[in-house]
N, C-alpha and C positions, 0 to 999 in steps of 0.2 A: 504494500500500500504506500502511496506516495505521500510526501509532505503536502501541505495545503497552502495554496495562495490565498490572497484576500478576495473580497467580493469584486466581481467584474460587472455586476448589473445592479440597478436600483430595485429595491423591493417595492415596486409600485405597479402601475398599469402595464408596463413593459417587462415586468420581471418574468423569469423562467417559472415553469409550473412548480407549485409548492406541494407539500405533502397533503394527501387527501384524508387526513384524520378528521373526525367530526368537529364542526365549528358551529355552535348554536345550542339548541336545547339539549342535545345528546353529548355535548362536549364535556370533558372532565372539569370538575370544579376548579376555578382559577387558583384558589389557595392550595389545593392538592398539587396542581402543576408547579406552583412556585416552590412548595416544599420539596418536591421531587428534584427540581432543577438545582435548588440550593444544595441539597445533599450530594448530588452528582458533582457539582462544581467543587465543593469542599473536599470530597473524597479524592478527587483528582489532584487538587493542590497539595493535600497531605502527602500523597505519593511523590509528586514532583519534588517537594521539599526533602523527603528522605533520599531521593536519588541524587540531588544536587548538594546536600549538606553532609553526605557520608564520605566525601572526598575533599581535598583542599583546593585552593584556587588554581594552583598549577595544573592539577588533574582536570579541572573544569575547562580550562582554556586549551589544553592539549588536544591534538587530534590523535586518537588512539588507533584509528584505522582510516585509510582514505575512503572506505565505504561509508563512513559515518561522520556526522558533524561533531565539532566540539560540544560538550554538554552545555556550555554556556550559550551556544547558539540556540539549541532547543529551548532553553529556559526563556530567552528573550523572544523567540519566535512564538512560543505559547502566549506570552503577554501581548505581542503585536497582533496576533490573530484575534484575540479576545477584544482588543481595542477596536480593530477594524469592523468586526461583526456586531458586537454588543454595544459598544459606546457610540461609534459613528453610524453603523448600519441600522441598529434598532433604536438607540437613544437619540440619534441626530446630534450628537455632541461634537464640538470642535476637536480636531486632531491634537493629541498630546505631544507626539513625537513624529511628525510627518517625515522628517529627514531620515528616519531609520526604516521606513517602509521597504525601500529597495534592498536593504541589507538582509532583511528577513523574508524576502520573497523567494520561496523554494524553487520557483521556475527560473528565476533570474540568475541564481548562483548554484552550481552543482556542489555536492557535499565536499568533494576534494578541494575546492577553491575557498571554502568558507573560512578557514583559519587565517587567510591573508586579508580578510576584510576588517575594517575598523569597528569591530564588534563592541557592544557594551561590556564593560568589565563586570566580573561576578557581582560585586556589591551593587552596581548600578542596575544590572539586569534584575536582581532580586527586588530592588526598590521599585523599578518600573512595573514588574509583573504584579507586585503587591498593590501598587496604587491603582492599576487597571482593575484588579479584582475588586477592590473596595468600591470603585465607581460602578462596575458591572452589577454588583449585588444591589446597589441603589437603583440602577435601571430596572433590574428584575422586580424590585419591590414596588415600583411606581408605574410600570408600563402595563396597560390593559393587554391581556392575552387573548388573541383572537383577531379575525379579520384578515390582516396582512399574512401572506404565506409564511413569513419567517416567524410569526408569533403564534400561529395555530399550534395548540398543544405545547407551547413554549419551545418550539422546534429549534430556534436559534441557540437557546441556552443548552439544550440537549446536544446539539451539534458541537458546540464548543467544549462541553464536558467530554464528549467522545474524542474530539481532536486532541485534547490534552492527554487523555489516557493512551491514545495511540502514540503520542510522542513519549510518554512514559515508557511504553514498551520499547520504542526505539532507543531511549536512553539506557534501558536495561540491557539491550543488545550491546551498547557501547561498554557498559560495565563488564560484560562477558569478554569483550575483545581486549580490554585494557590489561596490561601486565601489572605485576605487583601483588601484594597480599590482599586477602579478601576485604572488601569494604562493606559488604552486605551480609546479613545473616537472616535466617528464617527457620521455623520448625520443619521437621520432616513431614511429608504427606502421609496419609493413612496407608496401611498395607491392604492387600487384597485377600479377603477372608476365604473366598471360594475359588481362587485362581486354579487350583489343581483339578477342579471338576468343571471348569468353564469350557463350553464348547468352542472349538476353533473358529467356527463360522456360523452365521445365521442365514436363514432364507428370508428374503424380502419378496413378498408376493408381487406379481405383475399387476398392471392396471394403472388407471389415471390417478393423479393426486394434484393438489393445489400447491404450486411452487411460488415462492416470493410472497410479498405482502402488499396490501393496499390499506391496511388499518393500523399497523404498528406505528405509533406516533413519532418516534425518533428514528425510524428506518431511513437509511440514506438512499439516494436516487437509484443506485444500481440494484437495490433489493426490490424495486418496484417495477411494474405492478404485479399483483397476484394473477396467476394464469395457470391453466391446466396443462399438465404434461403426462404423457402415457409412457410408462417405464416397464419394459419386460421384466419378468422375474429374474432375480440374480442372488448369488451368495456373496456375503460380505464378512470380512474378518470381524470377530466379536470385539476385539480390542486392537489398538494400533500395533504395528509390527515392533517387536522388542529388539533391544540391543543384542540379546542372545541369538535370535533368529537372523538378524542382520550379520552377526559375526560368522554364522555358517556360510552365508553368501561370500564374505571376504575370504574365508579359509578354503572355499571351493574354487578360488581363482576368479571371483566376481569382477575384480578390477583389472584382470589381465585377459579376459575373454571378450573380444570385440563383439561377438554375436549377441550379447545381451543389451548392447547400448545403441541408442539413437546415434546417428552420425555426429551430430553436434556434441552429444554427451561424450562420445569416445574421444573426440578431439579435445574436449576439456580435460578428460582423464590424462591423456598423453601430454598435453601442454603443461599441466600443473603437477604431473606425477602423483596423482591421487591414489591412495591405497586404503582409505577409510574415511568415515565421517570427519568433518571439521572438529578439531580439538582432541582427536584420538591419537595415541601413539603407542607403540609396543616397547616394553622394557622388561628385561629378564623373563621373557616368555609369556607375559600377560599384557592385555590391553588396558591402558590407562587413559583417562581424559582429564582435561582441565575445565573446571566449572567454577566460575566467579572467584578465581584466585586460589582454588584448592585443587590439588591433583589427587585423583582417587581411582580405584579400579572401576572399570565400566560395569555397571549393574546389569546382569543378564535379563532381569524381569522388568526392566523399565523401558518404555517406548523409546525407540531410537530418535535422536535429535540432531539437528544441524546437518541434514542431508538435502541436496538439491533435488529438483524435479527429475533430472536425468538419473540420479542415483536411485530414487524411488522407482522410476520406470524400469531401470535395469534389474533391480531386485525382483520386481513383479514378474518380469519375463523369465528370470532365472527360476522363480518358484512355480512357473507354469500358470501364472495368473495375470492380472492386469490392474491398473489403477481404476477406481470407480469414476464414473462421470460425475459432474457436479449435480445433475438431477438425481442420480442414484444415491449420492451421499445425502441429499436433502430429504429424499423420500424415506430412507432408512432412519433419519434423525427426527422427522416430524410427523410422518403419516401414521394415523391411528386407524387401522382397518376396521375395527369394531364400530367406530362412529363415522368412518369415511370422512375424516377431517384432518387438517394439518394443525398441529400444536405449535405453540411458540417455541417450545424446547422439547427435547426427547421425553422428559418425564411429565410434561403437561404444560399448563399456561402460567404457572407461578414462577416468580423470579428465582434465580439460582440461590441456593444456600450452600454452606460448607459441606453438607451431606450430598449434594448433587454433583459438584464439579470442582476441579482444581483451577481456580481463577484468581485474578487480582493480586498476583505476587504474594499470595498468602504463604506459598512455599516457593523455593528457588529451584525446583526440579519437577519433572512429571511424576505422578504417582505410578506405582507398579501396575502392569496390565491386569485388569480385573477389578480395580478399585472402584469406589463409588457405585455400588449396586443400585442405590436409590435414583441414580441418574440415567439408568438404561432406558432405551426406547421400547415401544411395543414389540419390535422385532427381536429384542434381546441384545442388540448391540450396545456396548458401553463406551464411556469416555469419548463420546462424540462431541461434547462441549468441554473445553479446557484441556489441560495437559500438553498437547502439541497441535500446532496447525497441521492440517492434513492436506497434502497435495492431491488434486484430482487430475483426471486426464483432460479436463476441459480448458479451452481457451477462454479468456475473459471477454465476454460478449454481452451486449444489452439484451434485456428481456423484450418480448413483443410489447409495444406500446411505451417503451422507455422514454422518459422526458428528463432532461438534465435539470437539477436543482440542488443548491441555489447558484451554482456556477459550473460551467462546462468542464473545467479542468479537474473536478474531483474524480470523475469516472471516465467521461466520454473520450478524452484524449488517449486513454490507455486501452480502449477496446481493440481487439484484434488478436492475431496468432502469436504476438510477441510475449504476452503475459499469460501465465497459467493461474488457475483459480485454486486457492486454499480455503478450507472450511474448518469451522469448529472452534477456533481460538486455541490459546495455549495457557499455561500457568501464568504467563506474563500479561494476559489480557484481562481488563476489568469487565465486569458483567454489563456495564453500560454500553460497551462497544463489542458485545458478543451476544448473539441470539441465533436461533435456528435458521434465519434467513440471511445472516450477515455474510458478506462476500469479501474475502481478501484476495489479493493478486500480487504476483511478483514475477521477475524474470526466472526462467527455468534453471539458471546457473546459481541462484542465490543459495548460500549455505549458512550465513551468519544468523539468519532468522531462526526462530524457535519452531522449526518445521520437522514433521515426521510424516507418516502415511499409514494407510491400511490398504489391503488389496481386495479384489473382487474376482468373481468368475461368473460366466453365464450359467443360468439354471438349466 
């Protein structure tokens, strides 16, 4: 998923199409919407603070990888986007720092070039983001919710909360890429009580289902609109592919056998001399990995992490299987055949709890395969939400009837065969930016993201 630019349209008669959540007698109560928006914004800021105050100013301004921005850029970008959308766009207020807009325009400056920009220093970036937040909460408390597309169901405030959480995930990736001792800690995720008896795969019956949404109030444009898809029956892994299963692929010569790889993937393997997932290495006959500053044995029962689409696709071919399509993934995650309806989440319509899924940086690793039985879907598949982003075989394309909102650069410019869809979220994703319809996308070469996969086969 890309960084976000500022608004390129006015939220008025000429604005792009907005969310079609209820606006009128059936709309949610304004105070309920305000409370939800405040909670989402404060939760995001608490996490941003943790990620930026756990390291010193030198670490904040350093570029830990050319793939990522300095952490201080993300911090000020979060504030700048909030100012653009909530203070100027919604509140109609004068610009606080118009001279920095270009510095924090994600489309104007690639990540590798951002350290050379005259960025706000850490203390100034913190002060700016805090002042913007104070004013944004004032706008939220005094602005009528409804009418204008950006204000229906407090969409603009939900969008900004999601944006900040997405950058928090990006900053967590930077924490993983940085060298040096651990800066973050978190408790271990729950174990899997019934892993030994868990079926390897589940059958997802064929037939039509409703994909996407037209009613989720904070859904983004690429999740819309709801539409019917007919999906033939297929089998799907009950849990994401584990490190132990992936290690068998490695030890069977997976990275040396050209036949398993797409041509571009094989070229990547050869050029970069890949032999294992990112952050893995062998020492004294065992596989080790580096995880947030700690070196540890690779856990056999944990979903494999930091693999590209090409690696996921190669493993699936080696296993005599394939990656699921995006429609297959969503049907397995959302469709309730007994009621013939699509749920918000695999377990139902209620928001995620710690019993349902590994989300929100509550833990700093995926839970073992088979964890979170309360979060399983009607098909029996588990861990479809949280733990690891799951590569699908699908290109990132618009749904029938797609309309960009609130700006074309969020999704539309990325549609096409260049980007592959990931689904389900990871342990690094907050619940506000993760649901059964949420779509992520990235280049098939990407490995630094918190990506894994599960496989499928025709029934």
